[in-house]
N, C-alpha and C positions, 0 to 999 in steps of 0.2 A: 328423677327416679320414678319408675312405675309404682303405683300404690301397692300392688301385690308384692313387688320386690321389697319395698320399704317395710311392709307388714312381716314378711319372712325374716328380714334382718332383725327386726325388733324381737320376734318370737325366738329366733335362733340364739340371740344374745342372752336370753333368759334361761335356756335349757342347760342342764348340767352335762349333757352329752357333748362329745367333741364334734362340733357342727361347722359346716362351711357352705358357702353359696357361690355358684359359678355364673358366668354370663352365658349367652347363647352359643359361644364358641367352645365352651367347656373349660374356660380359664377361670380359676377361682379368684374372686375378688374380696370376699368377706369371710372372716374366721372369728368364731365367737370366743368369749373370754376363757372358756374351758379348754379350747384347743390351744390358745396362746399360752395359757398357764402350764399346760402339759409339755409343750415343746420348748418353752422358755424363750420364744422368739417374738418379734413384733409383727404387727399386721403387714407392714410394708415388706418385711423380710419374707413373709409367707406368701404374699400376693403373687399372682401369675403362676409360674411353675416353681417358685421359691420353696413351697411346702414340700416338694418332692425331695429336697436335700435331706429331710429328716426321715425319708423312707430308706430302708436297708438297700444297699447297692444291688444285691441279688434280686430284689423285688421291684426296683424302681422302673425299669423299662416296661414290665408287664402292667404295672399300675397306671403308668402314663398312657399306654395304648388302650387299656380298658376304658378309662374315662374319656379319652379322645373319641373312641368309637361310640360310646354311649351318648355323647353330646351330638355326634353326627346323626345318629339314629333316633335321637330324642327318646331314649329307652332307659329302663331301670338297669342298674349295674350292682353286682355284689361281688366283693373280692376280699381276701384275707392277705395281710402283709404285715411286716414288722416296721413299727414307727418308733424313732428314737425319742426317749423322754429327756427332759431338761438335765437329768443327772447322767446322761450318756447311755442308759440302759434301754435296750430295744424291747418293746412290748408288742405282742401279737394283737392286731386289730381286725375285727370283723366290720368292714365298711360297706354300707349300703347307701346308694344315692338314687333319687328319682327325679324325673323332670318336673319343673314348676312352670306355670304359665301366667302370662300377664292378664290384665283385666279383659283385653280384647281377644284372648284365646291364643295368642302367638307364643311360641316357645321362648321362655326366658332364660333357661339354663338348668343346672342340676343343683339339688340341695342334698347334701350327704351328711351322715352321722356315723360315728365310730363307737364300737363296743369293745372293751378290753377283754380278750378271750385267752390271755396268756396261760391261765391255769389249765385250760383244756388242751393246750399244746404241750404241756409238760410230759416227760416220759412216764408211762403208766406204771412202770416198776417202782417209781418213787412214791407211789401212794400206798400206804400201809393200811389195808382195809381192816386189819385186826385192832387198830387203835380204838379205844372206847369212844364211840361216836358221840356220846353225850358231852364229851369234853371239847369237841371240835366246834369252833364258832361258825364254820361254813355250813351250808345246807347240804346234808348228805342223807341218803336213804339207802337201805340195803334190803334186798329181797332174797327169798330162797328160790329154789329151782321151780317151784309151783306158783311163784308170784305172790307169796305171802310176805308181808312186811316183817323183817327181822329186827330192824333198829332204825331210829330216826334221830337226827341231832336236834339240839335245842333250837337251832336256827330254823329247822324244818317245822318244829312244833309251833314256833312263833309265826312263821310265814303262812302255814296252812290252817292254823287255829285248831290243832288237834293235841291230844294228850298221849304221850308215848305208851303209857300203861294201858290205855284203852284201845290202842291201835295195833300193837305188836301181835303178830300171829294171824292177822286178818288179811283178807284180800284187799286189792286196791279200792274197790267200791265199798267194802265193809269197814274200811279204816276211817271213814268219815272225811276223806280227802275231797276237796272241791272236784266237781264232775270234770271240769276242764283239765285239771292236773291229773286225775285218775286216768282219764282217757289217754292223755299224752304219755304218761309213764308206761301204761300198758302197751302202747304202740312202740315206745322206745325199747322195752324189754323184748318185744317180739322181733323187732329189727335186729337188735344186738345179738340175739341168740340164733339168728339165721345162719345157715351153713351153705357152703357151695363156693364156686369160683369167684362169684361177684357178691360178697356179703353186703347187706344193706348198711347205710350209714349208722354210726353209733351216736348220733346227736339228733335232737329234736327241739324245736322252738315253739313257744306259744305265749299268749298274753293272758294275764290273770289280774283280776281286781282284788287288791288286798288292803283292807282298812281304808276304804274310800280313795285308794291310790291305784293307778294303773301301772302294772309292771310287765316287763318283757323278760321271759325266762328262757335260758339256754341250758338244757339238760343233756348230760353226757354219761354214757356207760363207761366206767373206768377199768374195772378189773377184767382179767382174762375170762372169768366165768360170766361176765356181763351182768352181774347182779347188784353192783354198787353204782349208784347214780349221784353225780355231783351237779349242783344247780348253780348257775351264775345268774343273778337278777339285776335288772336295770330299771329304776323308776322312770317310766316314760310319761308320767302324768302331764308335765309341761308340754311335751310334744303332742299328746292326744288333745289337750286343751287348745293348743295352737292350731291343730288340724281342724278341730270342730269350729273354732272361730273363723278360720279361713273358709271352711265349707259354708258356714252361715253367710259370710261376706259374699262369696261367689253366688249363692242363691239369691241374696238381696240384689246383687248387680244384675243377675239374670232376670229377676222380676221387674226391676226398673227398666231394663232394656226392652222387655216384652211390652210394658206399658207405653214406653216411648214409641215403639214400632206401631202399637195399636193407635196411638194418638196421631202418628204420622199418616197411617192409612186412612183414618177418619178425615183428616185434613185434606188429603189428596182427593178422596171421594167427594167431599164437600165442594172443593174447587171445581172438580169436573162437572158435577151436577149444576152448580150455580152458573158456570160458564155456558153450558148448553141451554139452560133455561133463559139466560139473558139474551142469547143470540136470536132466539125465535122472534120476540117482539121487535128487535132491531131490524131484522129482515123485513118485517111488515112496515115499519116506519120508512125504511129506505125505498121500498116498492111504492108506497103511497106518495112519497116525495117526487118520484119520477112521474106518477100520474098527475099530480098537481102541476108539475112543470109543463106538461103537455096540454093542460086544460085551461090554464089561466094566463092572464096578460103578464108576461115576464119582463116587459120593458120598463115597468115601474121600479125605481131603485129600491123601495122598501120590500117589494116582492123578491127581487134578486137577493137582497141581504138575508131575507127570511129563509129562502131555499138554500142559499149557500151555508147558512148557519146550521140548518137541519142536516145537510149532507156532511158538513165537517164534523158535527157532533156524532153522527152515526159512524163515520169512518174511524174516528178516534176510539169510540167505544168498541167497535169490532176489533180494532188493533189491540186494545187492552184484553179483550176476551181471548183472542188468539195467543197472546203472550201468556195468559194464565193456563190455557190448554197445553201450550208447549212446555211450560215449567212443570206442570203436573206429569206430562209424559216423561220428561227428563228425570224427575224424582222417582218415577216408577220404573225407569229403564225401558220405556216403551216408545221412545222417539226413534223412528226408523227412517232410513234414507231410501230414495228411489234413484239409484245411480243410472246415468246415461252419459253419452258423449256430448260435450257442449263447448262453446267458444267463451273463454274467460272474458275477453274484451267485450264481446257481445252482451254477456250477463251484466258487466259493470255499466255499459252504456245504457242498458235498459233501466237499471236502477237510477242512474243520473237523470235520464229523461223523465222518469216518474216523479222526481222531486224538484225539477226545475221551477215549477210554479211556486212551490213553497220557498225556494231560494229567492226568486224574483220579488216576492212580497217583502223581503228584508233587504233587497238590493245586494244580495250576496253573490259574488262571482264564483261559480263552480267550474273547475277545469279538470279535464281528464286527458292526461298526456302519457300514454304507456311508453316505456323506454325500450320495449321489445315488440316484435311482430306478434300477431295474435297467437294465443296459446291454446291448443286443443287440450281440454281437460276431461276427466271422467269423474262424475259425482252427481249429487242431487242439485241440479241447476236452480231449482226454486228455493232450496234452503240456502244455497250460496248467495243468491240475490237477496234473500231475507237478511243475511248478515250484512251485506254491503249497504242495503237500504237503511238498516238500523244505524250503522256507523255514520253514514252520510246524513241521515236525519238528525242524529245527535250533534254532529258538527254544525249543521245549520241552526239547530236549536240553541246551542251555547256560544254562537258567534254573533257579535253585535252587528247592527245594520251597517251595510257597506263593507263587510269583511270579506275574506277569501277562504275558499275551501279547495284543496287540491287532492286529486286521486291519481296515484301512480301504480305501475306494475313493473316488477323486475323478476328475473330468474336468478336464483342463487342456491347453490348446494342442493340441487334436486328439488327445490321448492319454488312455487310461484308465490310471490309476496305482493299482496295488495295493500297499499298504504292510503289512509285517509287522514290528511293533515289540515288543521285549521289554525287561524290566529285569534281564536276566541278567548273564552274565560280561563282555560287551563284547569289543571287539577292540583290540589294541594298535596304535598308529599305524604301527609298523614292519611290521606284517603286513597292514594294510589295502590296501596297493598290490598285494599278490600273492594276495589272498583268493580270486580267481576262477581262479587257475592250477590245472591238474590236479594231484592228489595233494598239494595244500597243505592243511595242517591247523593249526588254531589251537592246540590243546592235544592232543598225541598221546596222552597218558595217558587223557584223557577220551574221545577219539574211539575209542581202542582198546576201552574199556569199552562204548561205544555202537555198536560195529561200523561204523565209517566208513572209507572209502577216500580221502576228499578229492576225489571226483569230482563230487559232487552240484551244487556251485555252478558248476563249469565247464560241466557239461551244461545246467544251468538257464539260464545266460547265453546259450549257443548257441541254445537253443530260443527265448528271447526275441528274439534277433537274427534268426532265421529268420522270425519273425512281423513283422519290421520294427521291433522295439522294442529295449529294452536292460534291463539289470539293474544296479542301483547299490547301494552299501553306505555306511552312515554309522554312526560310533561315536565317542563322546568319549573312549574309552579303556577300560582294564580297570576293571570294576566299575560301568560306566555304561550297560550294555545296548547294543543295536544296533538299527538299522532298515534293512531291505532293501526296495527299491522296484522293482517290475516295471512297465515302461512298455510298453504295447501300443497300437498305433495304432487309432483308432476307424474303423469302416467309413465309406466315402465315401457 
């Protein structure tokens, strides 16, 4: 489970509101305790579309369609419907849901919460506004036509921290009501008293902090003269705290991501600079080695060994630097191809010819027997040769003296498949899954002797992918050799 989803599940479980959490298809999988207690059903019964069974039959299709569409659009949704309580009584719910996202930013699903608004759906004629308001436990306020406060219930006094005797007869702002509440009530009275063919809504919602707790208030004008206001309140402190914690978590994740990206850029820049700085002196060493070869007596064995050692060392170091540069370009998304028409068999033969001397030193027999006629390809021939050279070099490196390496080519399912098979050391099953990861090496002691960084396979796989193909590895284990296959798409 994603950390963000787990966090939302934990926080939803603690809130008193009827809360549920869906997956990215809009199918609800999690229902908090308040929801299950209200419906009297188990989580398994509610999961999927089971919760819709508690929605009134007249509302069910609309509710289902609204949440399906919201999930598809990854958008907010707000809808009112009747939900059956565990005692069989239907209650009107104001249900709001919003998208939630995973740590990587992808859409995770919807998180929805319900507020019981049944009292606001009751017939308005059943509300007796002449009842002494001080005796009513609900939060009720009554105003005259000019907007002066005529009466306020005890619940209203407690909620807004005012005294009825000090507030009666005063305007909204003179009555010492909180500024947020005074502004909301003024707007509600203005809307409710509007006339015309399309009267404004007679409800308004706002949030208010009361005694260190955050509340969501739904105020409704009840009577025909629009001067009596009923308020339904929901303590949303747990939700606000959960959102604040989630926001802080997202900010910390974003900061960590930015730091990691900064470190990655610094690493890539360092590798690029070091690679270029190392190549310059190596070019000088290589040039002076050629000068020495032409100026001194190369018939002496010690001189031949010295020159060969210099050339081999320079060649190996240049190969390592090129691997670092390729890896840096891959990490930065800057490895580009120069496509052209080429002969696949010719590219393979060139790679084989270039490594014959290395194979002969270990008396390893390298055979190239294509099963099909030459294949005309289109791609970056130098990069393709680089892949084949690396696979062939690895096969020679990890095959004992006197071993065999075979290269084959076949056509299959629109692909040209180049295989490099050896009867060498093989690959342990535990390592096979990570063999293409950068800086991963099968046998560090052996690769140290052969001057390897563990970048070649990672670079080779990326080159194959840039051509629209892939690189795969097979081995039956240590001592059973290995086979690498390069899949390259045939030209259309």
